[in-house]
Every structure is written in structure tokens, then in C-alpha cells.
N, C-alpha and C positions, 0 to 999 in steps of 0.2 A: 581623396582622390580627383588631381586637379583635373582639367574638362582639357586639358594636354595628351593627359594620362589617360584617356579613358580614350580618346581618340587613338592611341597606337596601336594601346590593349583589342579594339574591336578590330584595327586593320590588321591585326596579325592575329585576329578571327580566321577576319576573311583571309588573311593568305594561307592559317589552313587548313582553310575549305576547299580552297580553288587546289592547291596543294594536291590531297589527298585525291579526289577531283584525278585531277589530269596521272596519278599515281595508279589511281579502279582502267582508269581508259588504255594508257601505255598500256597496261595485266593483261584486260583482256583485247586487247589487237593482238598480243604479240602473244597470243595464243590461237588467235584464228592467221598470224603467222606461219604459226607450228602447223596450227589444220591447211591452210593453202601447201605451202613446200612438202607434205607427207605425201599430196595428193598430184605432186606433180611428179616430184621421186616415182611412187610410181605407175605414175605413167611410163618415164622413161626406164624404170623396167623391166619390163615386157620384154617380151620378144620380138612381137610385131611390130610393136611401134620403131624398136633395134629396125626389122627391115627394111622398116618407108621410109628414106633416103629425104621425103616430102615432108615428111610429119615433122620428122629430126629440126629441120629447116621451122617450123612453128615452137619446137619445144625450146628452139634456142630463142629466138621470140616473145615465148613469156618471162621463161628465165628472167631476158631484162624488165620485162617490166614489176618482173615478182621484186624485183632489187631495187630499182626508183622506192615497191611500198618499206623493200626492208630498210633502207636510206630514210625516207622517210621517220618511222617511228624510231628510227635511232636516234635524226635530229629532237623528236617530243621527247623523248625520253629523257635529253639536256637544254631543252632553255626551261628560261627564264619567267619565270608564273603569267608574266601579265604579255607573253607572245604565245600562253597555251591558244587560246581558241583559232586559232590567225593558225598554226601548228595545227595547230585539230585538223579543223578544213581544210589543208592541205593533205593528213596522211587517211586522210576519210576517200575525198578523191582517189588516189593512189592506190589506197583498200578495193574500192570500187571498180578502177579499172582491172585493176589483176585476178578478183573473181567470177570480174562475164573473162577475163581474157582465158578466167580455169574454165569457168558451167562448156567453152564456145567449142573450147580444148576437150572433156570429155564427149560435148556430140561427136564431134571430126571421127576421136577415138574410136567413138564407139561403129559408125560407119568402117573401120581400117578392122577394125578384128572383125568384123562383119564379112570383108573382104575371104580375110585369107579363114576363113571357116569355112566358106562357099566353096573358094578352092581346095584347103582338106579334105575336106567331104568331097569335094570329087575324086580326087587324089587316090583317095583312101578306098574309092565303088572303081575304079579304074582295077585300081594293084589288089582288089578283093580279086574281078573278075579274072583277071593275069593265072589269078593260083584253081579259083574255078573252074578253068576253061584249063588248065592243066593238069588236074585232078580228072578229069573227061575224060581228057584224050586219054591217063592214062589206065584209066578201069578201061575202055575200047582197045585198047592191047593188050587181051587176054594170053593168043599165041606169043605173044614176044613176049609177055611178063614167064611165061609157060620155061621157057628160056633162064631167068634169074635165080642166082642156087641162093636157100635160107641168109645167109649170109646178105647179098645184093639189096634184097629186096631190105631185110632191115635196115640197108646205109640209104637205104630209097627214103621209106618212113624218115626217121628220125631226122633225117635231111627236112622232111615232111614240116610234122613236127615246132620244125624250129623256127622255120618260114611264117609257117599260120603261129604259132606264137607270138614272134615277135612283131606281123599283122595286129593282131588282138595288143599287143601294145599301144602301137600305132593308136587304134585307132581308139583306144581309154582313153591318150595325151591331152586334150584338150590343147591344145597348141604348146606346150609344153616341153621344154626337149624334142618339138615337134626331129628336131634338122638330123640328129643324132638317130634318132629312133626308126627315120626311113636313113637315115644308111644302115642301121641293125638292118630290115630288113632286106630293101634290098642288097644288102651280104651274104645274109640267108638266100633271100630266093637268085640271085646267080649260081650257086655253090648247090644249092637240088637242082637247076637245069642240068651245072657240067657236071656233076654226079649221077646222075642219068645218060647223059646223051658217051660219057666215057663202061660207066656201065652198062648196055646198049650194044658199043663196039668191041666190046667182051676187054675194056680194062682194066686194069689191077683199077682198087680202089681204097685210100684210105680212110680211118674214120673216122666224123663230123669233126672238123677242129671244136665245134661247142659242144657236142656232146660233154 
């Protein structure tokens, strides 16, 4: 084997080693890309964040940073071997920016979720107090209750059960489907009061729509 052939083989081995390193690094960073994308998508999907317009603007900014990282990764996967180190440095900088943005996003969204949780807890206490107050008022109206027929009492009790059931679902929602469950409770609560008022005025009432 001539010296030229030995040099050519040595260069070929070196190029093969570098390409293997490049491919391994691209594969590693592609896994990081999928991880970051999943974290961003998970936050975007949360109802609390969708309701917070200012935070959604922040999510748009994070997406732009992430897209830059994704483009850098695509570029590195297509680079020639001699440009690998430069591309690696650029990709690492873009990754660090994206990772830091996601960390800051997580911290901010934790505050957003905590704020919504406190708001929901306050609403639940107020709603529970309304139901408790209504029940106490009914319990004190013994003379008035004595004029109700057995069927009318059953109507009121069924409406009360529907309302309490809706409130329990709302209390256990932990933010999931909060708007829908709150509307269910408000509908049941309104029906309970309307049916009670009609019965006490002597008006006919129809069976509960929740029955």
C-alpha cells in the first residue's frame, strides 16, 4: 500500500468517525426537540392557559424560539462534515435558548394555574354557601312546608339532589371542564329556585328535566 493510499484510508476513517458523531448528535438533539415540543403542546392544551390571553402571547413567542431550534436541527442534519462543529455550536445555542424559554414558561404557567385554582375555590365556597343558605331557609319554613303535597316535596328534593350532585362534580373537576360543569350547576340551581317559588305560589310544576 502506498503512502497516498494510507493517507486516503486514514482520511476516510476520520470522516466516517466524524459522520457517526454527527449522526449521533443529531439523533440526541432530535429527541430533545420532541421532548420540548411535547411540553409546549401540553401547556397549550390546558384550559386555564387557553383562557389567559396574555399567556397565550407568551406561548407564541416560545413557539418562535422552538421553530428556530427545529430549523437549526434540520440544517445540521444536512451539513457537510467539515461544517459540523460550527453547526453544532449554533444548534446548542438555539437549544439552550429554547430550553430556558420552556423553563420560564413552566414557572409562569404554574402561577397562572394557581391563580385560577384560587379563583375556583373562592367560587366553590360561594356556591356552596348559597345552597347551604337555601337549605337552611327551607328547613326553617315548617309551616310553609306543611302546605306542600307529597309530590311537590319530591319535586323539590329531586331538584336539590340534582343541584348538590352538580356541585360535587364541580368541586372534583380540578379545573377540567370547569365552564361546562359550572353551567350545569347554575342550570340546576336556577331550576331548583324556580320550582320552589312556583310550588310555594301554588303553580303547577313539571318533573325535573334532570330526572
